[in-house]
N, C-alpha and C positions, 0 to 999 in steps of 0.2 A: 545467971542464965543470961545470955547475951541479948537484945534486942531481936536480934535474926532469928536465934534461935527460939525465942517465943513466939514468932511469926508461924515458923516451920513447925511448932509443937502441935497443932490443932489435926494437920494434916497427917502425921506420923502416926496420931491415934486413929485415925479413919483406916489407915492401911492397917495399923496392928491388929483389927478385928478380922480380917480376909481370912478365912478358912486355911489357906496355905501357908502362913504367915505364924511361923513358932515364936518369934520375938524379934524383938527392935532395939539392939543396943545403944546408947547414948549416943547423940550426934556428935561430930566433930565441933571443935571449938567454933567454927566460923559457921557451922549449921547448913555447909553447900552441900552436902552429901547425907542421905538416907540409907541405913544399912539395915536388910530386910535378912532374916534367918528363916529358911523352908526346911520342909524334909530330906530337900535333896541337895542343899549346901546354902552359901552366904551369896546373897547378890548386895552392891554398891549402883545407887542409882543417882546421878548428878541431879541436884533440885536446880530448877529456874520458876524460880519465887516471883511471882505476880502478885501485888499489893491491891489494886483494883482491877477495873473493868478490862475484860480479856478479848479485844478485839482482835478481827482476822488480820489485821494490817500488824500488831503483836505478833500474832501465832507465825508470819509470812517471816519475820525477822527471826525469831528463835528460831524456826524449821532450819533457815540457813546457816545461824549459828552452830545448832544442834550437829549439823552434820561435820564439821569437826572436832568432836569430841568422841576421845575413842572408849568411853564405856557407857552404859544405857542410862538414859536420864528423863527425868517426869516434870512435868508443867504442874503447879501447885498455885491454884487460883481460887479466890472465895467464891464463885459459884462459875459452873459450866453448863450451860442449858442447853436442851434439846437438838438445837441445829449446832453449836459450835462443837457437841459433844462429837456427831457425827462428821464433822470435817477434820475432826483430830486424829477420830477411829479410822478413817479412811487414810490415814497418813500414817498410820502406826505410831501415834505418837500416845505414850502415857500421860494420865492426867489424873487430877487429885482436886475434890473441892470440898468445903470446909462443911457441906450436908449431907457427904457420905457419897456423890457419885462419883467415879473413877473408871478410868480402863488401865488394867494392868497386865503386861506380858512380861514372863520372865523366860526365857528360854521357849521351849515347845512346851514347855512341862506344867505351866502355872499360868492362867490368865483369869481374871476378874474382868468382869463389864457390869458396872452398877449404874443403871440413869434413870431419868424420871423422881428424882428427888427435888423438892421445889426450893426456892430461897425462903429462909424462914421471916429474915428480916432485911429490908431492902436499905441500903444503906442511903442517907441522904444526898441528894446529885451535887456532885463535885462538891458537898462541904462548904457554900459559899465561894468557892474559886470562880472568878469570874474574869472577863476578857482581860483586863490591865495586867491582873496578876498572871496570866497566863504569859501576856508580851513578854513581862519582866522575867518570868522562868526562860522564857526562849534567848533572851540576852545573856542569861547566865550559861546557858547550855551550849549557846553559839561560840563563847569566848571563853574560856576559863581561867583567863587572867581576870575575868571581872567579878571575882570570888574575894577577889581583895580589893576591889577598888570602892569608892564611896557611892554612899546610896544615890547622888547626885550625877554619876558618872554613869552607872547601869540606869537609871532613868533617861536620861538622856541617849544614850546609846538604843532602847527597845522603845522609847517615845512614849512613857508613860509617866506616872508622877513618882516622886517617892517615897509614897504611903505605899502605892502598888508593889514597888519593890522590897520595902520593910516587910512587910505580909506574905510576901513568899519566901523570901529567906529565912522568916522565922517560923514558917510552917514546915521548910526542908531542915531548919535544925532540929525543929521538935520531933521529927520523925526519924533524925538521926541520919538523912541521906547528905546532909552538909554538919560539918562540925567546925568549932572554932580552934583555928591554929594561930596562936600570937595573938594580933590585932586583924587578922585575916580568916579564912575560910576555906575548908579544902572539902571536896567531895570523897564519898566514901566510893571507892573505886567499884565496889561490888554491888553497888545499888544506883550508880549514874543511869543504866538502861532503864531504871525503874521510875527514874526522872524523865526519860525520854518517853516512856510509854504514857504518861502522863500527860505529857507534849502533844503528842500526837492525839490524845482524846481530847484534847482543849482546841486543839488546831480543828479539828474537824466538825466539833460541836459548836464551837462560839470565836475561835478567832478566825476563820476563814469566811465565814457568814459575814463576819464586820468587815473584810476586806474588799467583799465581792463589789467590783463597778460593772459589771455587765457582761452579758455574753452575745457573740454578734456572728452573721453568716457574712461571708466574703467571698466573691466568686472566683477567686482564686484556686487553680485547678493540681498545686502541691503545695505543702507545708510548708516547703523550701523557697518556694516564689513569693508567699505571705511573707515569711520571717525578714526576708532579703526587702521588700517593701517598707516594712516595718523599721528595720535597720534606717534603712535610704529616709524616711519621713521623720523619723524618731531622731536620728544623727547620735553620734557619740557623746554622750550625756549622762549624766549622775541621776539625773531625775527616773531611767526607767532601768529595767532590767528584764532577761529573759528569767522564768519560772518553767516549776512541772517538767515536762518531757522535753519540753524545746530546751532547757537548761541543761536536762539530764543529758542528751543527746551530745551537748557541746562539750561538757564535763567526762564523757564515756559514749562512744557511740556504738549503742545496742539498740535500741529502739527509739523508732519515729513516729511520736504517735498523728494523728490527724487534725489533732486538736493542740492549738498555739496558746500559751498560757504567758503573759507579760504583767509586771508588777510595776505601776505607774501611779505616782500619787495625783490622786482628782481625778484618774479615769482617763480618757482620751475626748478633746474636743470635739464639735459638731463639725469643724472644718477638718480634722484629719480622718473623723468617719466617714466624709463625703469621701472624700479622697482614695478611703480604703476600699466604696463603695459596701458599707458596711453596713447593716440591717439587723437589728436585736432579734435575737432567736435563741430560746432557751438552750437547745443542744446545738449551738453555733460552733464555729470551727476557730475562733477566738472568742480565748475568755480574757477579761483584764482584770487583775486584782490590785489594790492600793498597797503601799509599802511598808513594812516591818518594822519601822525604826530605822536609823543608820546601819546598826549592826544588820538588819537584814540585808542591804544592800551591797555588803562585803562579800561579794562572791569569789567563788576559786578561779574566776576568771572576769576579765574586763565587764562582760557581757550578761553575766548570771548573778541572781541572788544567791545568799547565804547556802551552802550546801544543804544545810538541816531543814531549810527553806523547800527548796528544790526536792527532796526526801520526802518530807512531809506532804508536799500535792504530790507527789507521784503516786505515793501509796494509796490515793483517793481515785487513780485513773484509771482500774481496771486492772486484769491479772497479769498482762505483758507489761504493763507500766511498773507494778510491782515487784515484776522478777527483775527488772532493770533498777529500781530503787534500792534492790540489796547489794549491788556492785557500787551505788555510790555512795552509800553507806561503808563499805568495805574499804572504800578509796579515802575517805573524806572524814569521817565520823567517827568510826570505830576506832577505841582503844587498845592497844596491843599490850 
C-alpha cells in the first residue's frame, strides 16, 4: 500500500458507512480517486487530500483549482469544524474528515450531511516546526532548483541556519513530499501543494508576525500617490520591494488594495516616516514588513518580492484580495 493510499484509507472507511454506499472498490494505485458503488450506479470522485489544518486560504485555492476538474471531487481533511463545514456546504463542496463529519452529494439522488462530531485527538501545534524551518521551506518552494543545492546555499537564500534547512528537508523526506534522487532531491508533484499549504499556515501564524515592522497612516488620498512617493524616496534599490496587493496589482492588474505593503530590512527610518508624514496606526494604509532572505526579494518584476510571498500576503488581505491572489498563483506558481 502506498503512503498516499494509507492517508486516504481512513476517509474511505468513513464514506463506506453511509447508507447509500453499497461498496467502495480498491483505490487506484495513486489513491487520487475514490470509487463509490450506490444502488443507482458507480461514482468516481477526485480526492483533494489535506494532511494538516484546513484553512479558508487553502479552501479558496482548492475551489479555484476544482473549477477545472471534469469530474466530481471531495476534500479529505483530518478535521472539519462547524464554521468550515458551513463554508464548504454553502459552496457545494463535498468533504469528509476522520471523525465522520461529511457532506457528500452524488447528483440529485444521494445526499449525506453529518456534522457536530468533535476532534478526538488534537495534533501537537506545528509538531515543533518553528519560524526558521518555515523560512527554509519557503526557500525550497520558491526555487525548485534549491532541492539539489547544498545546505549552505539554501540557508543563505532563506536567511536561516543550515540546521533549519536540514530539519525541514528531513521532515519533507520522512513524509514522502520530497524524495532522494541521486545526489539531490525531488518533489512529489502530487504533494507539492501540500507543502505550500503548510507554508501558508506557517506564514500566517509565525513568519508574518516575525517580519512585521509597523503599520502607519499617511495623508495620501490615493494608493497610487503613496506608492509613487515610496518609489521616489526609497529609489531603485535591492533593499526594498513592494509586497501584498501592491505587488499583485503590478504583476496582474486586477485589484488595488487601499493598503500598501512593502518589504524592507529594518523597516523605515524616522526620517523617512517624517517625509511620508506617517504615523503609527494599527489599521493604517502602509504596512512595512522585513525581508525574507535573498530568495524572497527575487520577484517576477524588479520592484516586487517573490510571487509566493506576494500570494501568501494577499491571502490574508480580505476576500477581494484572495480572488486576485488566485490569479497570481495561476500565473507564477502553478505547476502545469
